[in-house]
N, C-alpha and C positions, 0 to 999 in steps of 0.2 A: 883052385880055378886060375886059369890063364886070363890074360888081359883081354884076349879076343873073346873068350867065354863071357867075361863080365860085361864087355860092351854088347854082345848080342842079347844077354839077359836083360840088360838095361834098356835096349831098344825095344825088346818086346813088351816090357812093362809100360814104357812110355806109349807105344803104339796101341796098347789096349785101352788107354785113357783117351787118346787123341784120335781114334778111328773116325769120329764124326766130322772132324775139321778137313775140308776138301784141300787139295793141291791146286795152286793157282796154275792156269795153263802155261804160263811162261817160266814158271819156276823150275829150277834144276833139282831142288831138294824137296822131299816130302816134309810136312810140319814135323812128324815124328822124328825125322833125321835131324832137323834144325835143333829141336829140344834136346836130343840125345848129345849132340855136339856141345850144346850149351852146358849140360850137366858135366860132361867130361872136363870142359874148361874149368868150371868151378871146383871140381874134385882134384884136378891136377894142381891147381894153386900157383901157377906161374903166369908170366906175362903173355901178351898176345902172340909175339914173335916166337918164343920158345914153344909154345903150345902148337903153333901152326907147323913149326919144323917137326916136332914129335909126331904129329898127326899124319903129315905127308910122307915122312920117313918110314914109319912102321906100319901104318894102318890105312893107307890110301886105298887099298883094295876093297875095304868095307864100305867106303864112300866114294863110288866111282865118279859122281857128278860133283865132287867137291869144288866149290867156286875158289877164287883167289882170296887172299887173306883180308884184305879190306872189306870185300863184299860179303865174306862170312861174318864178320863182327858187326857189320852193319845190320845183317839178318838178326843177330842176337838183340840188338838195341831196338829194331822195329817190332819184333815179335816177342818182347819179353811179357806181354800180357797173357800169353799161352800158358804161363806157369799158374794162372788162377784156376785151371782145370785140376791141379794137383793138391789144391788147399782142402784141409780137412773141415768137417762140418762143426759148428759150435756145440759145446755142452753146457750144462747148468753152471759149472765153475770152470774158470780158466785163469791164466796169468799173463802178464805182459812185462817185458824187461828189454834192456838194450845191452849191448856189450861193444867195445871198441875193437877196431881192426887197424893195427899199426901198419903203415905203408912205408914210411921212411923214419929214421932216427930224428929226434927232435933237433939235434944239432945240425942237421942237413936241411933244415926248413928254410925256403925262400931261395935256395940256390938255383933252382930251375924255374923258368916261367911257365912250364907245363906241369907244375905241381897240381895234384888232384885234391889230396887231403888237406885238412886244417888242423891247427893246434887245438887240443881239447883235453879235458881231465876224464880219464876212463880207468876202471880197475885200480883205483887208488894211485894213479900216476898219470903224468902229462905224456901224451902220444900225438903224433901227426899222422892223421889218416881218416878213416871214415867210421861210422856208427851204423849198426844193424839192429833194428827193432823187430822182435818177434812176439806175435800173439799166439798163444798155446791154448789147447783145450786141456781137459783134465787128464787126457792120455799122453800128452807130450807132443801131440801132432800140431802142426802149424795151420792155424786158421787165417792168419794175415801177416804181412810183413812190410817193411818200408826201410829205406836207408837215406842216409845224409851224412854231411861232414861231421867230424867229432865235436865241433864248436856249437853244434845245434842242440838246444835243450830237450830233455826227455819229453816234456809236456807238449812239444810240437807233434808228437805222434798220438795225441788223443782221438784224432779222427778214426784211428783203427778201432778204438774201443766203442765209438759212437755207431760204426757199422753194425755191430750186434748187440745193440742197446736193448732190445726186447728178447734176446736169445741167450745171453750169457752174463754172469757176474764175473767181473775181471778184477784180480788182486794185483796190486803193483806196489812199488815203494814210493816214498814221498816225492821223489823227483818228479813224478808225473802230475803232481798237483799244479793247477794253474790259478792265478789270481782272478781270472774272469769267471771261473767256475768250472766244475768237473762234470763229467757225464754221470747220469744217475746210476748207471751199472759199474762204476769204478769205485773200488774199495781200497783205500790207501792203508797200507801197513807199515807201522813203524819198525824200524830195523831191530831185529832181535826180539820183538814183542810178540810175533805171531808164529804159532807152530800149527801142525796139521790139525791138532784138536780144535783150536781157535777157528781156522778156517772152516772146518766142518760145522762147527756150532754156529757161525755166522751165516753159512748157506742154509742151514736147516731153518733158522729164524726167518730169513728172507723169503725162503720157499713157503713158509706157513702163512706169513702175513701179506706177501705181495701177491700170491696167486691163490685161487680157490681150492686150496688143499687141506686135507685133515692131517693129523699127527701121523696115522698109519700110512696115508699117501705119500708123505715125505720120507718115512722110513723105507718103504717099498722102492721109491725112486732112488734113494742113495744106496740101498742094498744092491740094485742092478748095476750100480757103477762102482762096487766093490768096497763101499763104506758101511760097516755094520754099526748100527746104533738103535737103540729102542724107542718106542714112540713115547715112552714115560720121560726119557732123556730129553726128547725134542720138546715135550710139553713144559718141563722145568726150564729150558733155555729160552723158550719163548716168554715165559713169565718174567725171566730175569733180564732178558736182553731186548725184548720187544719194544719197550719205551725208548731205548737209545736208538733203535732203527728207525722209530717214527720220528724222533727229533732230527736225525740226519736227513730223512726225507723233506720235512718242513724247512731245513735250512737250505736245501738244494732246489726247493720248489721255485718256479718262476712267478712272475707276477700274476695275481689271481684275477679272475674276471670280475665284471662289476654287476653281475646278476646272479643272485643266489636262491636256491630252493631249500626250504627247511621243512622237515616233517619227522615224525616219529612213528616207530613200529612196536608192537607187542612181542615180547620175548617170555619164555618160561625157563627158568634157571633153578634146578633143584625143587621143582614144584611151586615155585613162587613166580609171580608175574612181575616182569621188569619192563622198562621201556628204553628203547635204542634211539637216541636223538641222533639225527644225521643232517649235515649240510653239504650241498653240492653246488658247483658252479656249472658253466656251460661245458666243462671238459672233464672234471675229475671230482672225487669226493674230497671235501676240505677237512672235515673233522667228524669224530663220532663221539658219544658219550652215553654209557649205560647207567640208568638210575632206577630206583624203585619207586619214584613219585612222578606224578605227572601233573604239575601245578605251575604257578607263576614263578615260584622260587626255583624250581627245576629248569625252567626255560631261561631265566636270567643267569643261572650258573653255567648252562651251556653256552649263552652268548658271551660271557666274560671269557670263558675258555677259547671260544672261537675267535674273539677279536684281540685276544692278548698278543702282543708283539707286532700288530699291523700298524701301518702308518696311513692307513686310509680306511674309508667306509664303502661299503657296496652302494651302487645306485639303485638298485631294487631287490627287495627281499620278498620272496613268495611264499606263503604259508597256506595252512588249511583253514585260516581264520577262526581257529577255536580260541576259547578264552584263555587257555594256558599258553 
């Protein structure tokens, strides 16, 4: 494939995605042309001047209304939000990470007042440049991205994770941890301690407890995404790791509301009657407890479990006013 064929194919793919974006009446280039030129600049990997010389020397015929160099790169900066059209959709499981882009050698730092990059640690060494953060879904497609100088901490990009808080569970290294608190859907993985099996097991447990799914529902959901696991394995993982997941949710939970509702419902487990004690506030379920008794001792046990670790008491507790 020649370069002309590649540019033509690239423009076709871009235009298929951006056909709904209209052209400004005073603009010389169509939105598809602007994005195609921006992608070529990124793929070429050279500075602004060398790229513009290469473009005007060899491929000016493909872009008849090409503006001057300063106006072209001003268009790139003004319309960079158009790249949102090409982002992939979130999936159940994803990952986020950063990597550094070295712009100049560290020994040359500070020689020019126009220096863009900053000194920072990336890829096990000190560099002077920028940092690119990518949020990927389970297929390796980009869901979101951001960039900054190398000296910026990784946890600065937590806002990318919060954008898909109800859609995707995001795995990351410990550099994304923040003292102020992490997003509910961010799972920190210690270096060398997490493999594909561990990630799949965590996702199964979260899918079972966080959403109204059965073991077989989680099995079919993962099978559709290329992960083969039996419903019995999911059940065993939930029994073994479910409490750990519940403890993490409690640790991340924000301040509870001051108005609680308490009640119990009847359950039949293996032919025997049990009671599911449940407490909720104005927003969410606070805690649950399954017991075979329904009396004062069972209620006190549930209260002790509920109030354990809290530094305050609720203002109002609403019950059904039964003796238990």
